[in-house]
Structure formats: structure tokens, C-alpha cells
C-alpha positions as CSV (number, residue, x, y, z in Angstrom):
1,M,-27.2,63.2,-54.4
2,D,-29.1,60.7,-52.3
3,R,-29.4,62.0,-48.7
4,S,-28.7,58.6,-47.2
5,L,-25.4,58.4,-49.2
6,V,-24.4,61.8,-47.7
7,D,-25.2,60.5,-44.2
8,K,-23.1,57.4,-44.7
9,V,-20.0,59.5,-45.4
10,W,-19.7,60.6,-41.8
11,H,-18.3,57.9,-39.4
12,R,-17.2,58.4,-35.9
13,Y,-14.2,56.2,-36.4
14,I,-13.0,58.1,-39.5
15,Q,-11.3,61.4,-39.1
16,S,-13.5,64.3,-40.0
17,K,-11.0,65.7,-42.5
18,V,-11.1,62.3,-44.4
19,S,-14.9,62.3,-44.3
20,L,-15.0,65.8,-45.6
21,F,-12.6,64.9,-48.4
22,V,-14.9,62.0,-49.4
23,W,-17.9,64.2,-49.1
24,R,-16.3,66.7,-51.5
25,I,-15.4,63.8,-53.9
26,L,-19.0,62.5,-54.0
27,R,-20.4,66.0,-54.4
28,N,-17.9,66.8,-57.2
29,R,-16.5,69.7,-55.2
30,L,-12.8,69.1,-55.7
31,P,-10.8,71.7,-57.6
32,T,-10.0,69.4,-60.5
33,Q,-9.0,70.9,-63.8
34,G,-12.4,70.0,-65.3
35,N,-14.2,71.9,-62.5
36,L,-11.9,74.9,-62.8
37,L,-12.5,74.9,-66.6
38,R,-16.3,74.8,-66.1
39,R,-16.0,77.8,-63.8
40,N,-13.9,79.7,-66.3
41,I,-10.9,79.8,-63.9
42,I,-8.5,78.1,-66.3
43,H,-8.3,77.8,-70.1
44,A,-9.2,74.7,-72.0
45,N,-5.5,74.0,-72.9
46,N,-4.8,73.6,-69.1
47,S,-7.6,71.1,-68.3
48,L,-5.9,67.8,-69.1
49,C,-4.9,65.3,-66.4
50,V,-1.7,66.2,-64.7
51,I,-0.4,62.6,-65.1
52,G,-0.4,63.1,-68.9
53,C,-3.4,61.0,-69.9
54,D,-4.6,63.5,-72.5
55,V,-8.1,63.4,-70.8
56,T,-9.8,66.2,-69.0
57,E,-9.0,65.9,-65.3
58,T,-12.2,65.0,-63.4
59,A,-12.6,63.4,-60.0
60,S,-13.9,60.2,-61.6
61,H,-10.9,60.1,-63.9
62,L,-8.4,60.8,-61.1
63,F,-9.8,58.4,-58.6
64,L,-11.2,55.6,-60.8
65,W,-9.8,55.6,-64.4
66,C,-6.3,57.2,-64.4
67,G,-3.6,54.6,-64.7
68,N,-2.5,54.3,-61.1
69,S,-6.1,54.5,-59.7
70,F,-7.4,51.8,-62.0
71,T,-4.5,49.6,-61.1
72,L,-5.1,50.2,-57.4
73,W,-8.8,49.3,-57.6
74,S,-7.9,46.1,-59.6
75,L,-5.3,45.1,-57.0
76,I,-7.8,45.8,-54.1
77,A,-10.5,43.7,-55.9
78,A,-8.0,40.9,-56.3
79,W,-6.8,41.1,-52.7
80,L,-10.4,40.9,-51.5
81,G,-11.2,38.1,-54.0
82,L,-13.9,40.3,-55.6
83,S,-15.0,40.9,-59.1
84,L,-15.8,44.6,-59.5
85,V,-17.7,46.5,-62.2
86,H,-15.8,49.7,-62.6
87,H,-18.3,52.6,-62.8
88,N,-17.7,55.9,-64.4
89,D,-19.5,57.6,-61.5
90,L,-17.7,57.9,-58.1
91,R,-21.0,57.8,-56.2
92,Q,-21.9,54.5,-57.9
93,H,-18.5,53.1,-57.2
94,Y,-18.7,54.2,-53.5
95,F,-22.1,52.7,-53.1
96,Q,-21.1,49.4,-54.8
97,F,-17.9,49.0,-52.9
98,G,-19.4,50.1,-49.5
99,S,-22.4,47.8,-49.6
100,M,-21.2,44.6,-51.3
101,A,-24.2,42.5,-52.1
102,G,-24.0,39.0,-50.7
103,F,-21.8,40.1,-47.8
104,P,-23.2,40.5,-44.2
105,R,-24.1,44.1,-43.3
106,S,-21.5,44.0,-40.6
107,T,-18.7,43.9,-43.3
108,H,-20.0,47.1,-45.0
109,S,-18.1,49.4,-42.7
110,Y,-14.8,47.5,-43.5
111,F,-15.4,47.9,-47.2
112,T,-16.2,51.6,-46.7
113,G,-13.0,52.0,-44.7
114,I,-11.0,50.4,-47.5
115,W,-12.6,52.8,-50.0
116,Y,-11.8,55.8,-47.9
117,A,-8.1,54.6,-47.6
118,C,-7.9,54.1,-51.4
119,V,-9.1,57.6,-52.3
């Protein structure tokens, strides 16, 4: 992962446990069913999303594409009056949302805070 992206995860106004959670999300270090399957901790028949999506549970699926998550991001975009491109990759989504092109740099921390709250 890009070193500057890792450095941007840590904010003095965000609780360290939240920053750690985001860091783990962006490094794909959460104990999702997909990661547990990859490490041979669970069997393939137990790797599907706990919501019942019939898709392997990954961090990207849980936080971007699962029904409630996708709806949340769509509502957030509508609330902010934005048109978002939904990425498959959490890092790309984080980078896009946190540094909105066309907005002043001073607003980037607000968008990043909203992203943290949503995940």
C-alpha cells in the first residue's frame, strides 16, 4: 500500500481505535470469512457473507457492496450532493472519498471523517 495513504489514516482528532480499524480495513487485515478461508482456518462452505448474499465475505464486500453498505454510500453521496464511482477496492474508495477532486484541500479532513464514520 502507498505509504502516504497509511500516514493519512492516523489523525489526532480521531480515536486511535478507529484509526486502527481503518488501517486494518485498508491493509485487508480483518478476520473476514474470505481471509479466514485463505488461511485455512475455516472451510469453503463457511465463507459466504453472514448477511446471506451468497458471496464470499471480504472487507470490500462488507463495507462497499453488501446491500446495507451500498445503500449507505448511495445515501451519503446524495446527502453531500456528490456523484461517486463505486470502486471494488477499499483503498481506492478511501482515497477517492477522502480527497474529492474539485473541493478545497481544507474539506478533505471532513470527507475523511465521514468515511471513518461510515465504516
